[in-house]
N, C-alpha and C positions, 0 to 999 in steps of 0.2 A: 821120501824120505824126510825132508824138511817138514813136511806137515805134519808127520808122526811125531818128531820132535816137538814141534808147536803145542801139540796136543797133550803132550808128558809133561810139559812145562806149566801148561794152563791148569793141568790136574794137581799137580805138585801145590802149584801157589793156591787153588783151592782148600785143598788139604792142609795146609799151613794155616788158613782162615779159618777155617771148621775149626780146627784143633784149637786156636787161641780163643776163639768165642767160646767154646765149649769150657776151657779151664776157667774162662773168667767167670763163665756162670758157676761152676763148682765153687769157685774160691768166691764168690758173691754169697751162694747158699750157706758155706761154711761159716763165713763171717756173722751172715743173718742169724743162724741157729746160734752162734756164739754169742750174739748179743742179746737174744730173747731168753736164752738160757740163764744169762747171768754167770758169774764167777766169782771166786773169793775174793772178796773186796769191794764188790759191787754194791751199789746201793739195793740190789734186789735179792742178793745172794742169801740162800738159807743158812740160817745159824747151824752149827754143827751140831747142835742138840736134837735137830729135825731132820728126818729121813722121808726122802719122797720115792715110792715104789709102784710098780703098775703089779697087781694081785690077780690079774685074770684077763679075759679077754674084753677090755672094757671097764675093767675094775679098776679104780687107783685109789691111793691113800697117802695120806702124811701123818709119821707120827711123830710127836713130840716127847721128849724125856719128861719124866713127872716132874724132876726138879727145877724144868725150865718153863712149866705150863704158865706160872704167874707172870712172868715178865715178857713171855713171848706172846701169846695167844689173848686176843681181846677183838669183841664186837666193834661193828663200825656203823655208824648210822647218817642218814642224810634225808633231808625234809623232805627230797624229791627223789624219786626212786633214778638209779644210775645205772645204765650197763656194764655188765662185768669188768668188760675192756677199761672202761673210765676208772672203775675202782682199781682195777690191777695197775693203771698209773700213779696211783698215790705212793708219794714219797715215805721211803721207810718201812715200805711192806714187802715180803718176801713170796708171801703164797696168801691165797685166801679160797674159801668157799661160800656160796651162798648161805643166808642165814633162815628163819623162821618164815611163817606165813604172814602175808600179807593182802590188803585189800586196797587197790591203788596205790598211794603212797603210804598208807598208815599201818605198819606194823600190827598184828594181831596175835602175836606171840612174844613171849617177855623178852626185855632188852634191858640189862644194867651194864651200865659202862662207867668204871672209877667210883662204883658205890652209887650212881644216881641212875634211879628206875626211870628209862625212858619210854617205854611199853608195857604193856601188861600182857599176860595170856589172857585169851578172851574167857569172860566169865560165862556167858550164856551161848547157846545156839539154838536158832529156830528149827524145830522137826513137828510135822502135823501140825502146823499152823499154833505151835505153842513154844513158848521158853524153854531151853532144857540146859539147868546149871551144870557145868562142866569143870572138872578139873584136867587140865594138861600138862604134859612132860615138861621140862625144862633142865639145862643143862648149867650147873654154875659152881663158882668159885670162890673160896673165901679170900681173906687177907692173908692166911698163912699158906695158899697155894692148894688146899686139898679140894679136891674136885667131888661133884655128886651129881647123881640124875635122881630128880625126885618128880612127884605132882605138885605144882606149884600154883598157889592162887592168891587173892588179896580178900582181906576179913572186911568189916564194916567199919574197923577203925583203921584202913587204909594201911594195914601191916603185910609185909609180905610172908607168906607160911609155907612151908614144905609139909607134903604129907606123905605117909608110907605106902598109902594104896588109894586108887582113883577111886570114883564113884561108881557103883557096881550096876552098870546099865548094861541090858542086852540088846542085840541086835534087832533095830526095829521098833525098839519098846513104844509102847502107845502114851505112858504116863511120866511125866518127869518126875525126878528124884527132888528129896530136899536137899539143899547144898549143906556143906559141913558147918557145925555151930560154931559161931564166933569164937575166934582163939583157939579151935579144937585142933589146930595143925602147929608145929615147931616153928616160931620166928625166925627168919633167917635174913641175913644183913651181908649179902653177897658183893664181893668187889666187881665182880662182871658176871654176867648170866646171859644165855640166849634159850629161847623157847622153841618148842615145834610138837612134836607128836605124831603117832604114838609112839610108846615105847616100845624095844624091842627085845632087850636082853635085860634079864635080872641076876643077877648072881650067877652068871654063866650058862642060865637056862633059857629057852625060847620064851617070850614072855610079852605077846603082842597085845597090847591094851587098844586095839582098833575100836570094839566094841565099848568099852569102857568111857573112852575119850571122846565117845560119838563122832567118830570120822563116819559112820556111815551115814547117808544121804548127803555125803560132800562130794568134791569132785577127785576127791582121795579114796582109790580102790586097794583093796588085798590082792588082786588077781591079774591085774593088768601089767603088760610089761612096758616100762618107761625108765625115764632116767631117774635116778633116786641120790640123794643125800642123806648121809648119817654122821652122826659123832659117838664114839664110844670111849670106854675107860677101859684100859687093859688089867688082866691079871697082876702085872705090875705097876699098876697106877699111870702108865703112860696114856698119853690122849691120841686118838685116832680119830684123824678128819677122811671122810670116805666119799666116793662119787661113784657111780658106775653107769654107764651109758645106756643100758635097758636091764630091768628085772622085775620081778614081782615084789610088791614089798613083803609078802607073806615069805619070801626065800632071803630075804636080807639076814635073819639070824643066822642061817646057817652059814652064809659068807662072811659075818662078821667073828662068828666063833672061830673059823677057820684062821682069822688074823691074829686070835689070841684076847678077843674084847670079852670082857665080864660084864659088863653093864653098857645099853646103846640106846640111842635115841633117834628115831626119823627126823629128818627137817624137811623144809619144803623141797617136792621134787617136779616130776615133768618138765615143763619149759623152764622153770626156774634153776634146776639142776645145774651147778657150774662148778670149775676149779681151775685156778691160774697157780702156775709156779714159776718163780723168776723171771715174771713178764710175759709167760708162753701160755697160749690157751690149751688147757688139758681138755676141758669139755666148757663149751660156751654155746648157749643156743640164742642169745642176743637179747634177752628179755631183761628189762630192766628190774633192779630190784632194791630196796629201800636200807637194807640190813645185810652186810657179811660177817663171816668170822674169818680173823685175819692172823697172818704170823709176821710179825716185826721180823725186818730183814738183819742180818749179821752187822756187828759193829764194823 
């Protein structure tokens, strides 16, 4: 009988210890989740004008109210590419996604910050051992907070110009086209801008300018499933930042239209696609990038 009582006491003692350890682990996880997600008034809390949501299996987006885009959304650039986890640690930022295309540490997509051009959209690509002039997409905001997606390039006078349409390339075209005449676009002076491509939506309709922006012959493909990043303007002029863990590029227009997008542009994808919200990694593949598109934290 004594042996039975001792055994019972031992089991009760072990049960108490296990229960205490389990409770501490649960508490630790809860604290960790709370600290990474942020809270109202913290240095990484989302402003009230921003909503974060999951829109599908592996699809996530941040929606910024139109009235707040000019004050909350801004590109950031560094001379040396940084992992997204380091970008997410920047004071005063509540969320971010990766930006446009780059080679090494050098962006090859447009970047304008506070009216200063930091990088331009690539002006030509090599196909069939020849130089093909291109016009690629860019998302930009003027000083009044108006947002737009256009095909943006630089003319011979070093002016930043927006065009109503891209060059009319066909898939695997053998001959390069003549670039637009000098000054033929509309000169723009963005408060900030970020480039990418191809365009995905125009006026609410699927409009993938993959061929026209000469993404054929590059590592960007229409029909493979990989992580993607995109930015769009909704019917109500809100701005939506979108990432997916895996999708075909040619499926993005349908996905974005379902979220209310009217105009949309693809950003760098594959291993570059990433999103952080209130310090928490929503999608991060550990690739260092030189440019991000960030949302400022709540005051």
